[in-house]
C-alpha positions as CSV (number, residue, x, y, z in Angstrom):
1,M,43.4,67.8,-116.2
2,S,46.3,66.7,-118.5
3,S,45.7,65.7,-122.0
4,T,46.7,62.1,-121.1
5,S,44.2,61.6,-118.3
6,A,40.8,59.9,-118.7
7,P,37.7,62.0,-118.7
8,D,36.0,62.8,-115.4
9,I,33.1,60.4,-115.9
10,D,30.9,59.7,-112.8
11,A,31.1,56.1,-111.6
12,A,27.3,55.9,-112.0
13,D,27.6,56.4,-115.8
14,P,26.9,53.4,-117.9
15,G,29.8,51.6,-119.5
16,S,30.1,53.8,-122.6
17,W,28.7,56.6,-124.6
18,V,27.7,55.9,-128.3
19,I,27.1,59.2,-130.0
20,C,26.0,59.6,-133.6
21,L,26.9,63.0,-135.1
22,C,24.7,63.7,-138.1
23,A,23.0,66.5,-140.0
24,A,19.2,66.9,-140.6
25,W,19.8,67.5,-144.3
26,C,21.7,64.2,-144.7
27,D,19.4,61.5,-146.1
28,L,21.7,58.7,-145.0
29,C,21.6,60.0,-141.4
30,G,17.8,60.1,-141.6
31,D,17.7,56.5,-142.7
32,Y,20.2,55.5,-140.0
33,K,18.4,57.0,-137.1
34,S,16.0,54.1,-136.7
35,V,18.8,51.6,-137.1
36,F,20.8,53.5,-134.4
37,S,17.8,53.3,-132.0
38,E,17.4,49.6,-132.7
39,V,21.0,48.9,-131.8
40,A,20.6,51.1,-128.7
41,A,17.9,48.8,-127.4
42,R,20.3,45.8,-127.8
43,Y,23.0,47.5,-125.6
44,P,21.4,48.8,-122.5
45,E,24.8,49.1,-120.7
46,S,25.7,52.0,-123.0
47,R,24.1,55.4,-123.3
48,F,23.3,56.4,-126.8
49,A,22.9,60.0,-128.1
50,W,21.9,61.4,-131.4
51,L,23.2,64.9,-132.2
52,D,22.7,67.1,-135.2
53,I,26.0,68.9,-135.6
54,E,24.2,72.1,-136.8
55,D,21.2,72.1,-134.5
56,Q,23.2,71.1,-131.4
57,A,26.4,72.9,-132.4
58,D,26.7,74.3,-128.9
59,L,27.1,70.7,-127.6
60,V,29.2,69.4,-130.5
61,G,31.7,72.3,-130.0
62,D,35.0,71.9,-131.8
63,L,34.7,68.3,-132.9
64,D,35.6,68.0,-136.5
65,V,32.9,66.0,-138.4
66,E,33.6,65.6,-142.2
67,T,31.6,62.5,-143.1
68,F,28.1,61.3,-142.0
69,P,27.3,59.4,-140.0
70,T,30.2,59.8,-137.6
71,L,30.3,58.0,-134.4
72,L,32.0,58.8,-131.1
73,I,32.3,55.9,-128.6
74,A,33.9,56.8,-125.3
75,D,34.0,55.5,-121.8
76,R,35.7,56.3,-118.5
77,D,39.0,55.1,-120.0
78,G,38.8,57.5,-123.0
79,T,37.8,57.5,-126.6
80,R,37.4,54.0,-128.1
81,F,36.3,55.1,-131.6
82,F,35.8,58.4,-133.4
83,G,35.1,58.4,-137.1
84,P,32.6,57.6,-139.9
85,L,30.9,54.2,-139.8
86,T,28.8,52.5,-142.5
87,P,25.1,52.9,-141.4
88,H,24.3,49.3,-140.8
89,A,23.1,47.8,-137.6
90,E,25.5,44.8,-137.7
91,T,28.5,47.1,-138.4
92,L,27.7,49.1,-135.2
93,A,26.9,45.9,-133.3
94,R,30.3,44.4,-134.2
95,L,32.1,47.6,-133.1
96,L,30.2,47.6,-129.8
97,D,31.0,43.9,-129.3
98,S,34.7,44.6,-129.8
99,L,34.4,47.4,-127.2
100,Q,32.8,45.1,-124.7
101,R,35.6,42.6,-125.2
102,S,38.1,45.4,-124.6
103,S,39.8,44.8,-127.9
104,L,39.6,48.5,-128.8
105,Q,42.2,50.3,-126.8
106,A,41.1,53.6,-125.4
107,R,42.9,56.8,-126.3
108,P,42.9,59.8,-124.0
109,D,40.1,62.1,-124.8
110,A,40.7,65.4,-126.7
111,P,39.4,68.5,-124.9
112,A,36.5,68.8,-127.3
113,T,35.5,65.2,-126.6
114,R,35.6,65.8,-122.8
115,L,33.5,68.9,-123.2
116,L,30.9,67.1,-125.3
117,L,30.6,64.2,-122.8
118,E,30.2,66.6,-119.9
119,A,27.5,68.5,-121.8
120,L,25.7,65.3,-122.7
121,R,25.6,64.1,-119.2
122,A,23.7,67.2,-118.3
123,A,21.4,67.1,-121.4
124,P,19.3,63.9,-121.3
125,D,17.0,65.4,-124.0
126,Y,19.6,64.2,-126.6
127,W,19.8,60.6,-125.3
128,V,18.2,58.0,-127.5
129,K,15.1,56.7,-125.7
130,V,14.6,53.1,-126.6
131,N,11.4,52.3,-124.8
132,D,9.2,55.1,-126.2
């Protein structure tokens, strides 16, 4: 697969992946986890995942995370957003609404992003469960 092609996402996948990359020692991330789950319940068309970059280092791979929380939003067209985001429900909701309106243009996924998405599809234990 060339670096300009979209990821190989199964057609049965929901619209997008919303992945929060955090660390257990980060107090801000700890506070954000419930907010992230709350927003996940409002966007059932997307699949949300919470990853600790140290505990799930095998899944995170070579993604470079410098600030917490960092979000990765990707869909079958590529990466829509990758970077730090203020940990507020409305900030995340506005970003997701922009994605749904297709106003955030997709970039081809980096190899590390494709590997993470492939690993997450096979690892539902990390998906945010909103009905528990």
